[in-house]
Backbone bond lengths (Angstrom), bond angles and torsions (degrees), N, CA, C in turn:
res aa  C-N    CA-C-N  psi(-1)  N-CA   C-N-CA  omega(-1)  CA-C   N-CA-C  phi
1 M - - - 1.443 - - 1.525 108.94 -
2 K 1.327 116.11 133.16 1.464 122.49 178.58 1.528 109.46 -83.32
3 I 1.318 115.41 147.80 1.461 121.29 -179.86 1.519 109.21 -110.05
4 L 1.331 115.79 125.16 1.453 122.78 177.18 1.517 108.75 -122.42
5 S 1.333 115.33 131.14 1.457 120.76 176.04 1.518 108.70 -124.19
6 A 1.310 115.37 134.37 1.459 121.27 176.65 1.521 108.73 -106.67
7 V 1.315 116.20 131.57 1.454 122.75 179.20 1.521 107.75 -107.52
8 L 1.331 117.00 117.26 1.462 121.85 179.77 1.521 109.41 -95.45
9 G 1.326 116.34 116.69 1.457 121.71 -178.06 1.510 114.55 -97.94
10 S 1.321 117.60 7.31 1.460 120.10 178.99 1.522 110.40 -84.66
11 P 1.327 116.90 139.51 1.465 118.45 175.78 1.527 112.81 -77.00
12 F 1.341 117.42 -3.52 1.452 121.58 -176.11 1.522 112.06 -118.29
13 S 1.308 116.75 132.08 1.455 122.51 176.46 1.527 109.58 -68.95
14 G 1.327 116.56 144.41 1.455 121.08 178.25 1.515 114.43 78.05
15 S 1.320 117.35 19.02 1.462 121.75 -179.08 1.528 111.04 -67.44
16 S 1.316 116.04 164.84 1.466 120.83 176.96 1.524 111.13 -61.16
17 S 1.329 117.03 -39.19 1.469 119.16 179.34 1.524 110.81 -64.39
18 E 1.326 117.82 -37.11 1.466 121.25 176.17 1.530 110.66 -65.54
19 K 1.321 117.02 -40.73 1.469 120.61 178.31 1.526 110.71 -61.67
20 I 1.327 117.28 -41.11 1.468 120.54 179.27 1.531 110.09 -65.07
21 V 1.319 117.14 -42.45 1.472 120.91 177.16 1.528 110.05 -56.92
22 N 1.323 117.00 -46.78 1.465 120.04 -179.23 1.523 111.97 -65.13
23 L 1.333 117.46 -38.74 1.468 120.53 176.22 1.527 110.46 -63.27
24 F 1.319 116.98 -39.96 1.463 122.01 178.07 1.527 110.60 -62.59
25 I 1.328 116.17 -52.25 1.472 120.90 -177.57 1.528 110.88 -61.25
26 D 1.322 117.66 -37.91 1.466 121.31 179.41 1.524 112.82 -61.71
27 R 1.326 117.51 -22.14 1.470 121.92 -178.58 1.539 113.23 -88.64
28 L 1.312 117.50 -9.89 1.466 120.28 -179.51 1.523 110.74 -79.36
29 P 1.337 116.98 144.44 1.473 119.20 174.37 1.533 109.79 -65.54
30 K 1.317 116.66 114.44 1.475 122.42 -173.46 1.530 113.25 -58.58
31 E 1.325 116.32 -33.55 1.459 119.80 -177.65 1.533 112.52 -73.90
32 E 1.340 117.68 -11.99 1.460 121.27 -177.84 1.524 113.49 -108.60
33 W 1.335 117.18 -11.07 1.455 120.49 -171.88 1.528 112.25 -129.23
34 N 1.318 115.37 131.40 1.454 123.30 170.02 1.527 105.01 -100.01
35 T 1.325 117.78 114.10 1.465 121.09 -174.76 1.526 112.10 -117.33
36 A 1.319 114.79 151.01 1.467 121.85 174.98 1.519 108.44 -148.72
37 V 1.320 115.24 146.10 1.459 121.48 176.67 1.522 107.65 -112.99
38 L 1.328 115.91 123.63 1.453 122.53 -179.26 1.526 108.32 -106.20
39 D 1.307 117.03 111.60 1.461 122.34 -178.47 1.525 108.36 -93.44
40 L 1.317 116.10 108.43 1.461 120.43 -175.21 1.522 113.31 -65.94
41 S 1.333 117.24 -20.26 1.466 118.73 178.13 1.530 111.60 -70.83
42 D 1.340 117.39 -10.57 1.461 121.87 176.05 1.529 113.06 -85.38
43 I 1.329 116.29 -8.24 1.469 120.92 -175.93 1.531 109.31 -95.46
44 S 1.296 115.76 140.40 1.460 122.14 178.80 1.530 110.89 -57.38
45 S 1.321 116.13 130.86 1.471 119.73 177.50 1.526 110.60 -63.30
46 E 1.315 117.21 -33.11 1.466 120.56 177.60 1.531 110.76 -61.64
47 A 1.324 117.01 -39.02 1.469 120.80 178.63 1.529 110.48 -70.55
48 L 1.330 116.93 -41.94 1.462 119.86 179.38 1.530 112.01 -63.13
49 L 1.324 116.10 -25.04 1.465 120.93 178.79 1.528 112.34 -95.59
50 F 1.350 116.70 15.03 1.465 123.42 177.33 1.527 113.26 66.12
51 R 1.331 118.68 21.62 1.458 122.11 -177.25 1.521 113.42 -96.07
52 S 1.328 116.89 -17.22 1.466 120.18 -179.56 1.520 109.18 -154.88
53 K 1.305 115.38 170.32 1.466 122.14 176.59 1.518 108.50 -94.59
54 D 1.329 116.08 151.51 1.458 120.99 -179.12 1.521 108.33 -149.88
55 N 1.324 117.32 127.14 1.467 121.15 -178.18 1.522 112.39 -63.94
56 I 1.333 117.29 -36.84 1.468 119.77 179.37 1.526 109.92 -65.48
57 L 1.333 117.09 -42.36 1.463 120.85 177.93 1.525 110.39 -62.49
58 S 1.314 117.09 -47.44 1.480 120.56 -179.65 1.521 111.11 -59.46
59 A 1.324 117.31 -44.55 1.465 121.11 179.19 1.529 110.64 -65.50
60 S 1.311 117.30 -37.12 1.468 120.92 179.44 1.520 110.86 -66.69
61 I 1.318 117.05 -41.97 1.467 120.60 177.72 1.516 110.29 -62.50
62 E 1.329 117.09 -45.28 1.475 120.71 178.52 1.524 111.12 -60.44
63 R 1.314 116.36 -41.72 1.469 120.68 179.31 1.533 110.06 -61.21
64 I 1.308 117.73 -44.07 1.466 121.16 178.92 1.527 110.31 -62.97
65 L 1.306 116.82 -44.26 1.470 120.35 -179.70 1.524 111.95 -63.61
66 D 1.326 117.95 -27.16 1.465 122.46 178.29 1.533 112.99 -87.61
67 S 1.316 116.99 -7.26 1.474 121.26 -173.72 1.520 112.74 -82.47
68 D 1.322 114.50 149.98 1.460 121.50 171.82 1.521 109.99 -90.45
69 V 1.334 115.72 -37.63 1.460 123.06 -176.97 1.523 108.16 -129.98
70 I 1.334 114.91 139.49 1.463 121.24 178.90 1.521 108.32 -127.14
71 L 1.323 116.18 128.52 1.457 121.15 170.67 1.521 106.29 -96.65
72 A 1.321 117.22 120.53 1.468 121.82 178.26 1.518 106.52 -106.50
73 A 1.334 116.99 105.67 1.458 122.00 -171.79 1.529 110.91 -115.58
74 T 1.320 115.41 130.10 1.454 119.97 -176.76 1.523 111.37 -154.13
75 P 1.319 116.41 147.73 1.460 117.64 167.63 1.529 108.65 -76.27
76 T 1.306 116.35 164.10 1.459 121.70 176.33 1.527 108.37 -83.21
77 Y 1.325 115.93 124.67 1.469 122.21 175.15 1.522 107.02 -125.65
78 R 1.296 116.25 124.88 1.471 121.70 178.65 1.526 111.58 51.79
79 A 1.324 115.49 44.82 1.470 124.13 176.51 1.525 113.85 68.43
80 T 1.334 117.59 16.83 1.460 120.64 176.51 1.533 108.04 -150.86
81 Y 1.320 118.80 -150.63 1.462 123.06 -176.66 1.535 110.60 -93.36
82 T 1.331 115.57 173.27 1.465 119.93 -178.89 1.526 112.23 -77.18
83 G 1.314 114.97 159.37 1.456 120.57 174.67 1.514 112.01 -65.23
84 L 1.331 117.42 -30.03 1.465 120.92 177.84 1.523 110.96 -58.57
85 I 1.329 116.21 -48.47 1.467 118.62 -177.01 1.528 110.51 -71.37
86 K 1.323 116.94 -33.14 1.464 120.84 178.02 1.519 110.72 -65.36
87 T 1.330 117.00 -48.75 1.465 118.74 -177.93 1.529 111.80 -66.98
88 F 1.343 116.93 -30.21 1.467 118.68 176.71 1.527 110.44 -66.32
89 F 1.313 117.18 -49.99 1.464 118.90 -178.53 1.531 112.56 -70.91
90 D 1.333 118.09 -17.71 1.462 121.05 172.78 1.533 111.53 -66.34
91 Q 1.327 117.77 -17.29 1.464 122.07 -179.69 1.536 112.78 -70.86
92 F 1.326 117.00 -17.16 1.465 121.75 -172.81 1.523 111.72 -96.25
93 P 1.326 116.64 139.23 1.469 119.23 176.06 1.529 111.45 -76.03
94 E 1.299 115.49 166.13 1.459 122.34 178.91 1.530 110.27 -50.88
95 N 1.320 116.01 137.69 1.471 124.71 177.78 1.521 114.80 64.77
96 A 1.326 118.35 14.78 1.471 121.51 179.87 1.528 111.99 -64.37
97 L 1.323 117.17 -23.31 1.471 120.39 -178.74 1.534 112.63 -103.03
98 S 1.309 117.12 15.13 1.473 120.40 176.64 1.518 109.92 -59.29
99 G 1.319 116.42 135.51 1.452 121.60 -179.88 1.520 113.41 84.37
100 K 1.318 116.85 2.08 1.472 121.09 179.85 1.525 109.56 -111.36
101 V 1.327 115.48 149.26 1.462 121.75 175.70 1.516 107.49 -103.45
102 V 1.331 116.14 131.67 1.459 121.24 176.61 1.523 108.57 -114.31
103 L 1.322 115.05 130.42 1.461 121.41 173.27 1.524 107.73 -105.72
104 P 1.337 117.82 108.31 1.456 120.14 175.45 1.530 111.02 -74.06
105 I 1.325 115.40 134.83 1.463 123.03 175.98 1.518 106.13 -128.87
106 Q 1.327 116.22 123.04 1.451 119.02 -177.81 1.522 109.81 -137.42
107 T 1.318 115.37 143.57 1.457 121.15 177.87 1.518 109.18 -120.01
108 G 1.323 114.94 153.47 1.458 119.64 179.83 1.511 110.78 -154.55
109 G 1.310 115.68 177.21 1.449 121.10 -178.35 1.510 113.77 -80.44
110 S 1.330 116.64 -20.67 1.466 120.27 -178.60 1.523 109.69 -156.57
111 A 1.312 115.45 173.33 1.461 121.42 179.96 1.529 112.76 -70.68
112 E 1.317 117.25 -16.61 1.470 120.90 -175.35 1.520 114.32 -58.43
113 H 1.319 117.65 -25.28 1.467 120.14 -178.37 1.532 112.83 -101.43
114 A 1.307 117.34 16.40 1.467 120.69 -176.22 1.530 112.89 -58.30
115 L 1.303 117.49 -32.40 1.467 119.55 -179.92 1.525 113.23 -79.70
116 S 1.328 117.54 -2.24 1.460 119.19 179.65 1.532 111.61 -61.89
117 I 1.320 116.94 -26.37 1.469 119.47 175.23 1.525 109.85 -63.17
118 E 1.324 115.92 -44.78 1.470 120.67 -177.19 1.524 112.70 -73.57
119 H 1.321 116.91 -26.34 1.462 120.83 -177.89 1.520 113.58 -97.62
120 G 1.335 117.68 -12.16 1.461 119.67 -176.45 1.509 114.45 -130.58
121 L 1.326 115.97 -69.78 1.463 120.97 -172.62 1.536 112.71 -64.32
122 S 1.318 117.15 -47.30 1.472 119.60 -179.38 1.529 112.77 -62.50
123 P 1.337 118.75 -48.91 1.475 117.49 178.14 1.529 113.33 -61.02
124 M 1.349 116.88 -34.33 1.464 119.25 179.69 1.529 110.63 -60.21
125 V 1.337 117.99 -47.99 1.473 118.88 -177.79 1.530 111.31 -75.61
126 R 1.329 117.13 -26.63 1.473 118.83 174.90 1.524 111.26 -64.24
127 T 1.341 117.67 -33.66 1.466 119.56 178.72 1.524 111.56 -63.54
128 L 1.342 115.97 -18.10 1.467 120.68 177.69 1.524 111.81 -96.76
129 G 1.335 116.68 6.70 1.456 121.13 175.77 1.506 115.56 93.29
130 A 1.322 118.53 1.77 1.464 121.27 -177.09 1.525 111.52 -72.52
131 A 1.321 115.03 150.05 1.464 121.74 167.48 1.528 105.54 -89.77
132 V 1.316 117.48 132.02 1.455 121.41 -177.74 1.520 109.40 -98.99
133 A 1.316 116.32 128.64 1.465 121.73 177.61 1.527 109.25 -60.13
134 S 1.311 116.51 148.24 1.468 119.66 -179.02 1.522 112.38 -84.25
135 K 1.314 118.72 -23.76 1.471 122.43 -178.27 1.526 110.32 -94.38
136 V 1.336 116.19 59.65 1.459 121.29 179.53 1.524 108.98 -64.59
137 I 1.319 115.74 161.03 1.466 120.31 -179.56 1.523 109.07 -119.19
138 Y 1.326 115.62 118.18 1.459 121.53 170.63 1.519 106.19 -118.95
139 S 1.316 116.73 126.98 1.465 121.57 -175.34 1.520 110.48 -130.43
140 W 1.328 115.44 146.89 1.462 121.08 174.75 1.518 108.77 -139.60
141 G 1.308 117.57 -177.50 1.455 123.45 -172.60 1.507 116.06 -47.72
142 E 1.322 118.04 -38.80 1.468 121.48 -178.84 1.526 112.87 -65.25
143 H 1.327 116.83 -15.24 1.467 120.57 179.52 1.522 113.02 -83.52
144 W 1.335 116.82 1.72 1.458 120.76 -177.16 1.519 109.91 -123.07
145 N 1.314 116.26 137.60 1.464 121.48 175.26 1.528 109.28 -75.82
146 E 1.317 116.21 163.41 1.472 120.72 -178.68 1.522 112.94 -58.34
147 D 1.328 117.19 -29.11 1.469 120.15 -179.71 1.533 113.18 -84.92
148 G 1.342 116.66 6.01 1.459 120.86 177.51 1.510 115.11 88.93
149 T 1.326 117.28 -0.12 1.462 120.45 177.49 1.526 109.50 -85.00
150 P 1.326 117.05 155.72 1.464 119.70 179.77 1.530 111.62 -70.68
151 S 1.326 115.69 145.48 1.462 120.75 176.34 1.528 109.73 -73.19
152 K 1.314 115.99 166.77 1.479 120.67 176.03 1.527 110.09 -59.54
153 N 1.326 116.55 -36.56 1.461 121.12 179.43 1.531 110.75 -62.10
154 L 1.327 116.97 -47.59 1.456 120.57 178.67 1.524 110.99 -65.27
155 E 1.312 117.11 -41.34 1.477 120.50 176.48 1.530 109.79 -56.68
156 G 1.331 116.84 -41.60 1.462 121.08 178.78 1.519 112.44 -64.31
157 L 1.337 117.22 -41.55 1.465 120.78 177.62 1.530 110.67 -61.64
158 I 1.314 115.85 -44.28 1.474 120.32 179.77 1.531 109.99 -63.74
159 D 1.328 116.81 -45.10 1.469 120.70 179.58 1.525 111.54 -58.76
160 Q 1.342 117.28 -42.06 1.470 120.96 178.79 1.527 110.83 -62.45
161 S 1.327 115.75 -42.47 1.472 119.88 -179.85 1.531 111.54 -66.29
162 V 1.324 116.44 -40.85 1.465 120.56 178.35 1.529 109.34 -61.24
163 K 1.320 117.33 -46.20 1.479 120.85 179.31 1.521 110.82 -58.35
164 E 1.331 116.35 -43.29 1.456 119.24 179.78 1.530 110.90 -63.29
165 I 1.316 116.97 -47.18 1.470 119.99 -177.20 1.528 110.76 -64.80
166 I 1.318 117.36 -42.96 1.461 119.41 177.56 1.532 110.42 -62.09
167 G 1.334 116.35 -40.39 1.460 121.05 -179.74 1.506 113.75 -67.82
168 T 1.348 117.63 -37.44 1.465 120.09 -178.55 1.516 112.16 -81.31
169 S 1.317 116.63 -17.37 1.461 119.76 -176.71 1.519 112.72 -103.96
170 G 1.308 116.58 -7.20 1.458 119.20 -175.47 1.466 112.11 -87.44
């Protein structure tokens, strides 16, 4: 059984990036995948800043180290990723993610920041030795219907990413 862990870098529950993670996980064959969602907003800020110990942080790090695939999901903040996701990945030593595939998932207000994945999130996890999936997901308002459901375009992006991850992990 393959292990997939999703890291949520949004400070807000129910974010678009969290919704995309859940849509992604729902498409995986349940009998082949052990999945977990790690919400970084549940971790003590003192622990994320290396000032204290935290059981949730320790368990989250162990889960990532045991994972085959990691979804790194974040909204766009200041044209890049959130501080939550940055401080979490700062916990790992060099090459800690070697042999793991990371799928960056990022949301933003418009298409203008679509390359922020390539200029920020992807290089950050590469510095830890991760292989970055090629079918990254960047989503903005136009990818969502008025009722809050994903558009056909977003569904297609998620489907492409799922196919890639299943193919690289099988």
